All heavy atoms as an XYZ file, in Angstrom:
807
protein
N       0.850     -1.175      0.005
C       0.005      0.004      0.004
C       0.907      1.230      0.006
O       1.993      1.221      0.553
C      -0.920      0.018      1.219
C      -1.781     -1.229      1.429
S      -3.000     -1.559      0.157
C      -4.253     -0.352      0.504
N       0.401      2.293     -0.615
C       1.110      3.568     -0.620
C       0.543      4.409      0.522
O      -0.629      4.775      0.482
C       0.927      4.248     -1.967
C       1.694      5.540     -2.064
O       2.610      5.779     -1.301
N       1.300      6.374     -3.008
N       1.356      4.715      1.512
C       0.898      5.467      2.680
C       1.202      6.952      2.478
O       2.354      7.329      2.278
C       1.559      4.973      3.967
C       1.088      5.795      5.169
C       1.289      3.487      4.187
N       0.157      7.750      2.528
C       0.272      9.207      2.384
C      -0.239      9.818      3.682
O      -1.394      9.639      4.029
C      -0.587      9.701      1.198
C      -0.187      8.983     -0.088
C      -0.482     11.205      1.063
C      -1.120      9.232     -1.243
N       0.463     10.412      4.454
C       1.824     10.846      4.304
C       2.592     10.437      5.552
O       2.158     10.707      6.666
C       1.828     12.357      4.112
O       2.889     13.039      4.638
N       3.755      9.861      5.318
C       4.608      9.475      6.441
C       5.036     10.727      7.209
O       5.245     10.672      8.418
C       5.815      8.693      5.975
C       6.678      8.233      7.142
C       7.816      7.367      6.759
C       8.564      6.947      8.015
N       9.708      6.119      7.700
N       5.139     11.832      6.518
C       5.552     13.091      7.170
C       4.653     13.420      8.373
O       5.137     13.896      9.407
C       5.494     14.226      6.157
C       6.018     15.523      6.685
C       6.043     16.599      5.632
N       5.981     16.058      4.290
C       5.563     16.735      3.220
N       5.170     17.961      3.332
N       5.534     16.185      2.026
N       3.372     13.134      8.265
C       2.446     13.374      9.376
C       2.821     12.511     10.578
O       2.801     12.978     11.723
C       0.992     13.083      8.930
O       0.692     13.897      7.813
C       0.009     13.356     10.058
N       3.158     11.262     10.319
C       3.549     10.358     11.406
C       4.860     10.814     12.042
O       4.990     10.820     13.268
C       3.701      8.930     10.878
C       2.454      8.315     10.227
C       2.771      6.917      9.714
C       1.279      8.294     11.167
N       5.824     11.205     11.210
C       7.118     11.654     11.717
C       6.955     12.915     12.562
O       7.520     13.026     13.660
C       8.116     11.906     10.561
C       9.385     12.580     11.057
C       8.446     10.588      9.856
N       6.154     13.842     12.084
C       5.903     15.076     12.841
C       5.316     14.743     14.202
O       5.710     15.321     15.229
C       4.960     15.990     12.063
C       4.704     17.307     12.719
C       3.786     18.182     11.874
C       3.466     19.459     12.608
N       2.525     20.287     11.840
N       4.377     13.778     14.236
C       3.768     13.404     15.492
C       4.788     12.775     16.440
O       4.887     13.132     17.610
C       2.589     12.456     15.273
C       1.897     12.072     16.546
C       0.994     12.936     17.133
C       2.167     10.868     17.168
C       0.374     12.612     18.341
C       1.555     10.528     18.357
C       0.654     11.405     18.942
N       5.577     11.816     15.934
C       6.497     11.162     16.851
C       7.720     11.988     17.203
O       8.402     11.685     18.176
C       6.812      9.719     16.460
C       7.677      9.427     15.259
C       8.978      9.889     15.148
C       7.184      8.605     14.246
C       9.761      9.570     14.048
C       7.964      8.284     13.152
C       9.257      8.780     13.069
O      10.034      8.448     11.984
N       7.991     13.024     16.468
C       9.031     13.951     16.899
C       8.577     14.693     18.158
O       9.398     15.030     19.016
C       9.369     14.955     15.801
C      10.040     14.323     14.589
S      11.594     13.497     14.936
C      12.664     14.881     15.217
N       7.280     14.922     18.284
C       6.715     15.580     19.468
C       6.353     14.560     20.545
O       6.184     14.925     21.710
C       5.480     16.385     19.085
C       5.799     17.531     18.146
C       4.555     18.267     17.682
O       3.426     17.898     18.003
N       4.765     19.295     16.897
N       6.203     13.303     20.155
C       5.822     12.222     21.079
C       6.742     11.030     20.828
O       6.340     10.032     20.226
C       4.367     11.804     20.824
C       3.397     12.947     21.022
O       2.947     13.204     22.128
N       3.082     13.643     19.943
N       8.004     11.128     21.273
C       9.015     10.097     20.948
C       8.635      8.678     21.343
O       9.070      7.723     20.703
C      10.254     10.546     21.705
C      10.033     11.953     22.111
C       8.540     12.191     22.106
N       7.811      8.531     22.362
C       7.421      7.195     22.801
C       6.541      6.491     21.763
O       6.353      5.287     21.824
C       6.741      7.238     24.172
C       5.459      8.009     24.233
C       5.616      9.529     24.333
O       6.670     10.092     24.107
N       4.540     10.209     24.657
N       6.025      7.224     20.778
C       5.194      6.647     19.730
C       5.990      6.211     18.513
O       5.472      5.518     17.639
C       4.123      7.655     19.298
N       7.271      6.583     18.461
C       8.059      6.386     17.236
C       8.117      4.931     16.794
O       7.808      4.636     15.631
C       9.477      6.924     17.422
C      10.321      6.756     16.183
C      11.704      7.334     16.312
C      12.475      7.128     15.016
N      13.777      7.760     15.054
N       8.525      4.023     17.651
C       8.697      2.629     17.244
C       7.372      2.045     16.750
O       7.319      1.418     15.691
C       9.302      1.779     18.373
C      10.746      2.240     18.637
C       9.259      0.292     18.046
C      11.391      1.632     19.855
N       6.302      2.257     17.495
C       4.997      1.704     17.119
C       4.533      2.261     15.774
O       4.007      1.508     14.942
C       3.966      1.983     18.207
N       4.726      3.543     15.546
C       4.303      4.129     14.265
C       5.189      3.665     13.116
O       4.687      3.438     12.007
C       4.289      5.659     14.355
C       3.128      6.233     15.156
C       3.302      7.730     15.348
C       1.791      5.923     14.476
N       6.469      3.513     13.365
C       7.365      3.005     12.322
C       6.998      1.561     11.947
O       7.008      1.203     10.781
C       8.816      3.092     12.769
C       9.376      4.496     12.805
C       9.664      5.070     11.425
O       9.722      4.320     10.443
O       9.822      6.301     11.338
N       6.667      0.754     12.939
C       6.248     -0.628     12.677
C       4.945     -0.635     11.891
O       4.812     -1.351     10.897
C       6.127     -1.441     13.986
C       5.411     -2.761     13.761
C       7.492     -1.654     14.616
N       3.967      0.172     12.320
C       2.700      0.233     11.589
C       2.946      0.656     10.142
O       2.400      0.050      9.206
C       1.699      1.199     12.272
C       0.442      1.275     11.473
C      -0.652      0.473     11.610
C       0.161      2.160     10.374
N      -1.591      0.798     10.648
C      -1.105      1.833      9.885
C       0.874      3.177      9.755
C      -1.694      2.498      8.810
C       0.300      3.850      8.675
C      -0.972      3.504      8.217
N       3.730      1.710      9.943
C       4.003      2.218      8.590
C       4.666      1.142      7.734
O       4.271      0.916      6.573
C       4.883      3.474      8.662
C       5.144      4.066      7.329
N       6.280      3.754      6.609
C       4.419      4.934      6.575
C       6.243      4.415      5.458
N       5.131      5.126      5.421
N       5.650      0.462      8.280
C       6.326     -0.602      7.531
C       5.362     -1.719      7.138
O       5.354     -2.190      5.999
C       7.478     -1.176      8.372
O       8.095     -2.235      7.721
N       4.523     -2.124      8.080
C       3.533     -3.170      7.807
C       2.527     -2.725      6.761
O       2.163     -3.501      5.875
C       2.816     -3.578      9.086
C       3.691     -4.343     10.045
O       4.757     -4.858      9.664
N       3.290     -4.383     11.292
N       2.072     -1.486      6.856
C       1.093     -0.962      5.904
C       1.693     -0.888      4.506
O       1.030     -1.214      3.516
C       0.580      0.403      6.347
N       2.946     -0.468      4.397
C       3.609     -0.387      3.083
C       3.714     -1.759      2.419
O       3.586     -1.860      1.206
C       5.012      0.214      3.225
C       5.032      1.649      3.643
C       4.923      2.641      2.508
N       6.007      2.475      1.560
C       5.842      2.638      0.264
N       4.697      3.000     -0.240
N       6.849      2.457     -0.563
N       3.933     -2.790      3.221
C       4.080     -4.134      2.692
C       2.735     -4.819      2.414
O       2.673     -5.814      1.681
C       4.878     -5.011      3.657
C       6.307     -4.564      3.822
C       6.986     -5.375      4.924
C       8.341     -4.777      5.279
N       8.863     -5.385      6.509
N       1.687     -4.316      3.015
C       0.370     -4.957      2.942
C      -0.252     -4.839      1.553
O       0.086     -3.953      0.768
C      -0.567     -4.329      3.973
N      -1.151     -5.750      1.303
C      -1.959     -5.711      0.078
C      -3.427     -5.855      0.484
O      -4.082     -6.842      0.150
C      -1.517     -6.802     -0.881
C      -0.123     -6.588     -1.405
C       0.274     -7.573     -2.490
O      -0.620     -8.174     -3.114
O       1.470     -7.732     -2.707
N      -3.895     -4.847      1.232
C      -5.264     -4.893      1.718
C      -6.251     -4.685      0.576
O      -6.195     -3.693     -0.130
C      -5.465     -3.809      2.781
C      -4.645     -3.989      4.009
C      -4.271     -5.162      4.600
C      -4.063     -2.958      4.810
N      -3.515     -4.930      5.724
C      -3.365     -3.577      5.876
C      -4.063     -1.567      4.746
C      -2.703     -2.873      6.861
C      -3.399     -0.847      5.718
C      -2.721     -1.502      6.764
N      -7.157     -5.630      0.450
C      -8.206     -5.528     -0.566
C      -9.580     -5.311      0.051
O     -10.482     -4.825     -0.590
C      -8.198     -6.779     -1.434
C      -6.939     -6.914     -2.276
C      -6.981     -8.155     -3.135
C      -5.820     -8.220     -4.071
N      -4.607     -8.758     -3.550
N      -9.700     -5.698      1.338
C     -10.957     -5.564      2.052
C     -10.663     -5.313      3.533
O      -9.564     -5.584      3.994
C     -11.810     -6.850      1.955
O     -11.150     -7.884      2.702
C     -12.040     -7.291      0.525
N     -11.661     -4.832      4.276
C     -11.476     -4.696      5.721
C     -11.089     -6.018      6.403
O     -10.347     -6.010      7.390
C     -12.839     -4.182      6.209
C     -13.377     -3.435      5.032
C     -12.932     -4.248      3.836
N     -11.555     -7.125      5.873
C     -11.192     -8.421      6.474
C      -9.687     -8.662      6.434
O      -9.142     -9.276      7.347
C     -11.923     -9.560      5.763
C     -13.398     -9.622      6.104
O     -13.789     -9.096      7.157
O     -14.158    -10.195      5.298
N      -9.025     -8.179      5.383
C      -7.574     -8.338      5.298
C      -6.887     -7.598      6.444
O      -5.899     -8.075      6.997
C      -7.055     -7.791      3.960
C      -7.539     -8.598      2.766
O      -7.863     -9.792      2.926
O      -7.609     -8.011      1.659
N      -7.408     -6.438      6.778
C      -6.845     -5.644      7.880
C      -7.143     -6.336      9.204
O      -6.269     -6.462     10.067
C      -7.428     -4.222      7.868
C      -6.997     -3.507      6.589
C      -7.003     -3.445      9.118
C      -7.730     -2.207      6.344
N      -8.366     -6.781      9.364
C      -8.808     -7.375     10.633
C      -7.992     -8.631     10.980
O      -7.759     -8.916     12.146
C     -10.297     -7.708     10.539
C     -10.978     -7.836     11.864
C     -10.996     -6.530     12.610
C     -11.963     -6.568     13.761
N     -11.866     -5.402     14.607
N      -7.531     -9.351      9.964
C      -6.723    -10.549     10.234
C      -5.400    -10.193     10.914
O      -4.884    -10.973     11.695
C      -6.446    -11.280      8.923
C      -7.559    -12.182      8.473
C      -7.125    -13.113      7.356
N      -7.219    -12.522      6.027
C      -8.349    -12.380      5.354
N      -9.500    -12.750      5.897
N      -8.341    -11.850      4.159
N      -4.879     -9.016     10.617
C      -3.597     -8.597     11.199
C      -3.798     -7.680     12.391
O      -3.081     -7.765     13.387
C      -2.731     -7.886     10.130
C      -1.425     -7.378     10.718
C      -2.487     -8.808      8.949
N      -4.783     -6.784     12.309
C      -5.065     -5.804     13.349
C      -6.460     -6.068     13.903
O      -7.433     -5.424     13.505
C      -4.966     -4.383     12.789
C      -3.567     -4.004     12.371
C      -3.161     -4.097     11.045
C      -2.635     -3.586     13.316
C      -1.865     -3.757     10.672
C      -1.350     -3.247     12.950
C      -0.979     -3.344     11.615
O       0.317     -3.014     11.250
N      -6.528     -7.006     14.824
C      -7.839     -7.429     15.334
C      -8.574     -6.321     16.073
O      -9.794     -6.358     16.195
C      -7.692     -8.649     16.244
O      -6.866     -8.337     17.356
N      -7.855     -5.318     16.593
C      -8.511     -4.243     17.334
C      -8.873     -3.050     16.441
O      -9.422     -2.067     16.945
C      -7.611     -3.739     18.486
O      -6.397     -3.244     17.931
C      -7.338     -4.860     19.476
N      -8.589     -3.134     15.155
C      -8.941     -2.033     14.244
C     -10.453     -1.864     14.221
O     -11.209     -2.828     14.280
C      -8.415     -2.306     12.850
N     -10.870     -0.597     14.119
C     -12.299     -0.279     14.015
C     -12.553      0.303     12.635
O     -11.743      1.082     12.107
C     -12.696      0.760     15.068
O     -12.436      0.267     16.354
N     -13.695     -0.033     12.072
C     -14.030      0.392     10.715
C     -15.191      1.370     10.753
O     -16.215      1.109     11.384
C     -14.336     -0.825      9.860
C     -13.153     -1.750      9.762
C     -12.989     -2.769     10.693
C     -12.189     -1.564      8.794
C     -11.878     -3.600     10.649
C     -11.082     -2.380      8.738
C     -10.919     -3.393      9.655
N     -14.990      2.507     10.081
C     -15.984      3.562     10.019
C     -16.502      3.671      8.593
O     -16.031      2.978      7.688
C     -15.350      4.895     10.457
C     -14.610      4.885     11.805
C     -13.934      6.221     12.036
C     -15.550      4.541     12.932
N     -17.430      4.574      8.386
C     -17.936      4.789      7.045
C     -16.857      5.374      6.163
O     -15.820      5.836      6.641
C     -19.153      5.715      7.087
O     -18.781      6.987      7.567
N     -17.082      5.370      4.876
C     -16.172      5.960      3.874
C     -14.781      5.328      3.935
O     -13.779      6.011      3.729
C     -16.094      7.475      4.042
C     -15.365      8.151      2.897
O     -15.480      7.662      1.756
O     -14.670      9.146      3.133
N     -14.724      4.030      4.205
C     -13.457      3.292      4.224
C     -12.412      3.868      5.169
O     -11.221      3.830      4.892
C     -12.884      3.160      2.805
C     -13.715      2.227      1.958
O     -14.254      1.254      2.452
N     -13.809      2.544      0.682
N     -12.868      4.407      6.284
C     -11.944      4.883      7.319
C     -11.705      3.762      8.306
O     -12.619      2.993      8.633
C     -12.508      6.094      8.040
C     -12.474      7.331      7.169
C     -13.065      8.521      7.886
N     -13.079      9.629      6.979
C     -12.444     10.771      7.202
N     -11.795     10.948      8.313
N     -12.505     11.739      6.316
N     -10.460      3.721      8.778
C     -10.061      2.678      9.744
C      -9.348      3.369     10.899
O      -8.540      4.264     10.682
C      -9.126      1.637      9.096
C      -8.783      0.536     10.096
C      -9.743      1.055      7.839
N      -9.687      2.945     12.108
C      -9.021      3.438     13.303
C      -8.137      2.329     13.845
O      -8.613      1.228     14.136
C     -10.050      3.863     14.388
C      -9.323      4.388     15.628
C     -11.027      4.892     13.846
N      -6.834      2.637     13.946
C      -5.866      1.690     14.493
C      -5.481      2.133     15.893
O      -5.253      3.324     16.129
C      -4.596      1.669     13.623
C      -4.791      1.062     12.263
C      -5.085      1.872     11.185
C      -4.708     -0.304     12.069
C      -5.259      1.339      9.913
C      -4.871     -0.860     10.814
C      -5.161     -0.034      9.730
N      -5.375      1.180     16.798
C      -4.847      1.432     18.133
C      -3.334      1.279     18.037
O      -2.839      0.241     17.599
C      -5.408      0.440     19.145
C      -6.904      0.575     19.278
O      -7.433      1.672     19.269
N      -7.584     -0.547     19.400
N      -2.636      2.312     18.452
C      -1.170      2.313     18.342
C      -0.564      2.305     19.743
O      -1.027      3.027     20.628
C      -0.691      3.574     17.571
C      -1.324      3.638     16.183
C       0.833      3.627     17.510
C      -0.903      2.542     15.219
N       0.448      1.504     19.912
C       1.169      1.370     21.184
C       0.209      1.060     22.341
O       0.124      1.786     23.304
C       2.003      2.616     21.492
C       3.027      2.398     22.603
C       3.867      3.651     22.837
C       4.751      3.467     24.028
N       4.085      3.594     25.306
N      -0.457     -0.056     22.206
C      -1.335     -0.510     23.279
C      -2.488      0.430     23.551
O      -2.896      0.587     24.694
N      -2.966      1.077     22.519
C      -4.103      2.010     22.618
C      -3.746      3.346     23.272
O      -4.611      4.096     23.653
C      -5.286      1.342     23.334
C      -6.614      1.949     22.931
O      -6.748      2.549     21.879
N      -7.603      1.794     23.776
N      -2.448      3.648     23.383
C      -2.047      4.972     23.870
C      -2.354      6.033     22.823
O      -2.598      7.198     23.149
C      -0.539      5.026     24.162
C      -0.159      4.255     25.416
O      -1.054      3.883     26.199
O       1.054      4.030     25.606
N      -2.337      5.620     21.548
C      -2.556      6.542     20.434
C      -3.583      5.954     19.486
O      -3.747      4.730     19.426
C      -1.239      6.795     19.679
C      -0.153      7.283     20.598
C       0.804      6.404     21.079
C      -0.111      8.594     21.015
C       1.781      6.826     21.950
C       0.856      9.031     21.905
C       1.801      8.134     22.364
O       2.752      8.567     23.244
N      -4.212      6.837     18.759
C      -5.187      6.413     17.744
C      -4.760      6.995     16.406
O      -4.404      8.167     16.307
C      -6.591      6.913     18.077
C      -7.200      6.289     19.325
C      -7.753      4.899     18.993
N      -8.311      4.243     20.145
C      -9.609      4.241     20.460
N     -10.472      4.911     19.764
N     -10.015      3.570     21.514
N      -4.806      6.173     15.399
C      -4.476      6.548     14.033
C      -5.693      6.317     13.166
O      -6.235      5.206     13.142
C      -3.288      5.698     13.542
C      -2.922      5.804     12.076
C      -2.426      7.209     11.747
C      -1.850      4.758     11.739
N      -6.136      7.364     12.479
C      -7.264      7.235     11.556
C      -6.724      7.375     10.137
O      -5.982      8.324      9.835
C      -8.338      8.303     11.787
C      -8.858      8.249     13.217
C      -9.494      8.140     10.777
C      -9.796      9.410     13.575
N      -7.085      6.439      9.301
C      -6.693      6.490      7.893
C      -7.913      6.295      7.020
O      -8.930      5.735      7.445
C      -5.629      5.420      7.542
C      -4.375      5.607      8.390
C      -6.155      4.011      7.656
N      -7.811      6.760      5.794
C      -8.805      6.458      4.758
C      -8.112      5.530      3.766
O      -6.976      5.783      3.372
C      -9.252      7.740      4.030
C     -10.135      7.443      2.873
N      -9.632      7.265      1.609
C     -11.475      7.275      2.798
C     -10.645      7.018      0.795
N     -11.759      7.006      1.478
N      -8.781      4.463      3.385
C      -8.171      3.496      2.476
C      -8.943      3.441      1.165
O     -10.156      3.244      1.155
C      -8.108      2.097      3.113
C      -7.263      2.154      4.393
C      -7.525      1.090      2.108
C      -7.128      0.845      5.113
N      -8.204      3.633      0.094
C      -8.728      3.415     -1.256
C      -8.189      2.057     -1.689
O      -7.045      1.944     -2.132
C      -8.249      4.531     -2.186
C      -8.828      4.405     -3.588
O      -9.168      3.277     -4.008
O      -8.919      5.443     -4.263
N      -8.999      1.034     -1.461
C      -8.536     -0.329     -1.696
C      -8.159     -0.576     -3.160
O      -7.157     -1.222     -3.433
C      -9.615     -1.341     -1.262
C      -9.863     -1.347      0.232
C     -10.940     -0.647      0.785
C      -9.043     -2.071      1.085
C     -11.167     -0.661      2.150
C      -9.252     -2.089      2.454
C     -10.328     -1.381      2.978
O     -10.544     -1.400      4.325
N      -8.925     -0.044     -4.090
C      -8.660     -0.309     -5.500
C      -7.377      0.352     -5.983
O      -6.677     -0.187     -6.835
C      -9.854      0.112     -6.368
O     -10.049      1.504     -6.273
N      -7.055      1.521     -5.447
C      -5.849      2.228     -5.868
C      -4.667      1.958     -4.924
O      -3.583      2.471     -5.144
C      -6.137      3.723     -5.929
C      -7.135      4.022     -7.071
C      -7.601      5.456     -7.110
N      -6.492      6.374     -7.248
C      -6.543      7.645     -6.904
N      -7.662      8.153     -6.404
N      -5.511      8.427     -7.073
N      -4.906      1.178     -3.865
C      -3.872      0.791     -2.885
C      -3.249      2.007     -2.223
O      -2.027      2.114     -2.084
C      -2.794     -0.067     -3.556
C      -3.339     -1.360     -4.133
C      -2.263     -2.181     -4.757
C      -2.875     -3.448     -5.327
N      -1.880     -4.304     -5.952
N      -4.107      2.924     -1.785
C      -3.654      4.142     -1.120
C      -4.235      4.210      0.283
O      -5.426      4.018      0.493
C      -4.078      5.397     -1.917
C      -3.417      5.397     -3.293
C      -3.738      6.670     -1.145
C      -3.908      6.493     -4.216
N      -3.356      4.504      1.242
C      -3.743      4.715      2.638
C      -3.399      6.167      2.961
O      -2.236      6.555      2.912
C      -2.977      3.776      3.592
C      -3.336      4.052      5.045
C      -3.230      2.312      3.236
N      -4.412      6.966      3.268
C      -4.196      8.369      3.615
C      -4.349      8.581      5.113
O      -5.413      8.288      5.674
C      -5.215      9.254      2.891
C      -4.982      9.378      1.426
C      -5.991     10.335      0.779
N      -5.807     10.372     -0.656
C      -6.401      9.539     -1.498
N      -7.208      8.607     -1.066
N      -6.169      9.639     -2.795
N      -3.300      9.087      5.730
C      -3.356      9.382      7.161
C      -4.247     10.610      7.356
O      -4.021     11.646      6.754
C      -1.942      9.647      7.720
C      -2.024     10.090      9.171
C      -1.070      8.408      7.574
N      -5.266     10.457      8.194
C      -6.202     11.545      8.456
C      -5.994     12.155      9.832
O      -6.251     13.336     10.042
C      -7.653     11.044      8.353
C      -8.013     10.490      7.008
C      -7.803     11.496      5.933
C      -9.053     11.793      5.188
N      -8.886     12.878      4.238
N      -5.546     11.352     10.804
C      -5.392     11.822     12.178
C      -4.464     10.882     12.922
O      -4.544      9.669     12.757
C      -6.752     11.850     12.881
C      -6.679     12.104     14.369
C      -6.669     13.398     14.858
C      -6.627     11.054     15.262
C      -6.585     13.628     16.234
C      -6.559     11.279     16.624
C      -6.529     12.558     17.107
N      -3.609     11.465     13.751
C      -2.842     10.684     14.735
C      -2.849     11.519     15.999
O      -2.605     12.732     15.964
C      -1.413     10.342     14.259
C      -0.628      9.591     15.339
C      -0.661     11.557     13.813
C      -1.115      8.233     15.688
N      -3.172     10.883     17.106
C      -3.209     11.621     18.367
C      -3.328     10.678     19.546
O      -3.422      9.462     19.389
N      -3.282     11.274     20.714
C      -3.463     10.494     21.927
C      -4.903     10.013     22.021
O      -5.782     10.526     21.304
C      -3.142     11.338     23.166
O      -4.091     12.401     23.273
C      -1.715     11.878     23.132
N      -5.128      9.107     22.913
C      -6.486      8.601     23.096
C      -7.413      9.739     23.517
O      -8.552      9.847     23.020
C      -6.487      7.485     24.135
C      -7.704      6.634     24.101
N      -8.902      7.025     24.639
C      -7.905      5.404     23.574
C      -9.789      6.065     24.461
N      -9.213      5.065     23.818
N      -6.967     10.624     24.383
C      -7.819     11.731     24.836
C      -8.062     12.740     23.701
O      -9.159     13.292     23.595
C      -7.232     12.435     26.055
O      -5.978     12.990     25.774
N      -7.079     12.962     22.833
C      -7.297     13.844     21.679
C      -8.319     13.211     20.727
O      -9.165     13.913     20.176
C      -5.982     14.088     20.927
C      -5.020     14.962     21.684
C      -3.626     14.970     21.067
O      -3.174     13.970     20.507
N      -2.949     16.109     21.167
N      -8.218     11.923     20.552
C      -9.165     11.198     19.700
C     -10.594     11.345     20.212
O     -11.526     11.533     19.441
C      -8.775      9.716     19.621
C      -9.785      8.854     18.898
C      -9.764      8.747     17.521
C     -10.739      8.138     19.610
C     -10.693      7.963     16.859
C     -11.672      7.346     18.962
C     -11.634      7.254     17.575
O     -12.548      6.486     16.930
N     -10.742     11.290     21.527
C     -12.073     11.408     22.134
C     -12.719     12.759     21.862
O     -13.950     12.889     21.967
C     -12.013     11.153     23.633
C     -11.762      9.691     23.974
O     -11.979      8.820     23.099
O     -11.338      9.414     25.109
N     -11.954     13.754     21.499
C     -12.461     15.102     21.275
C     -12.802     15.412     19.813
O     -13.285     16.485     19.515
C     -11.461     16.133     21.771
C     -11.230     16.074     23.271
C     -10.152     17.015     23.705
C      -9.859     16.841     25.189
N      -8.699     17.612     25.632
N     -12.553     14.470     18.923
C     -12.799     14.700     17.507
C     -13.945     13.835     17.004
O     -14.338     12.883     17.664
C     -11.542     14.444     16.667
C     -11.162     12.961     16.733
C     -10.393     15.345     17.061
C     -10.280     12.499     15.605
N     -14.408     14.167     15.834
C     -15.355     13.306     15.132
C     -14.548     12.531     14.099
O     -14.129     13.113     13.087
C     -16.466     14.117     14.488
C     -17.477     13.248     13.775
O     -17.220     12.093     13.468
N     -18.643     13.798     13.519
N     -14.332     11.259     14.334
C     -13.492     10.442     13.475
C     -14.008     10.353     12.036
O     -13.245     10.084     11.128
C     -13.348      9.054     14.064
N     -15.254     10.623     11.863
C     -15.839     10.567     10.512
C     -15.550     11.826      9.700
O     -15.681     11.835      8.477
C     -17.372     10.396     10.611
C     -17.817      9.233     11.454
C     -18.018      7.957     10.685
O     -17.964      7.990      9.447
O     -18.236      6.928     11.348
N     -15.120     12.894     10.380
C     -14.938     14.188      9.708
C     -13.489     14.656      9.555
O     -13.249     15.618      8.852
C     -15.692     15.279     10.459
C     -17.207     15.118     10.342
O     -17.663     14.489      9.374
O     -17.917     15.626     11.222
N     -12.557     14.047     10.255
C     -11.181     14.541     10.167
C     -10.577     14.201      8.832
O     -10.962     13.293      8.160
C     -10.282     14.031     11.316
C     -10.743     14.582     12.622
C     -10.157     12.542     11.313
């Protein structure tokens, strides 16, 4: 999958260094993945949550952080929409970010 944009993840973990390893692992796994359906994701990320408009919420570093992405399965594109702490996530509408 083509992940857009790693820069967002790097910016986040530069401010939150404890998230770096988990985000780097997620990014590496996502780049190697060939997700065609939500079931493909669920097999690897059992705690992932699926929202409307092909949005997926990943729990990062034991649920310390939440990552929201939009996936275009046919074009193999994963767009990072949000990365934040669990409390920051609670303050947003995951369907609108």
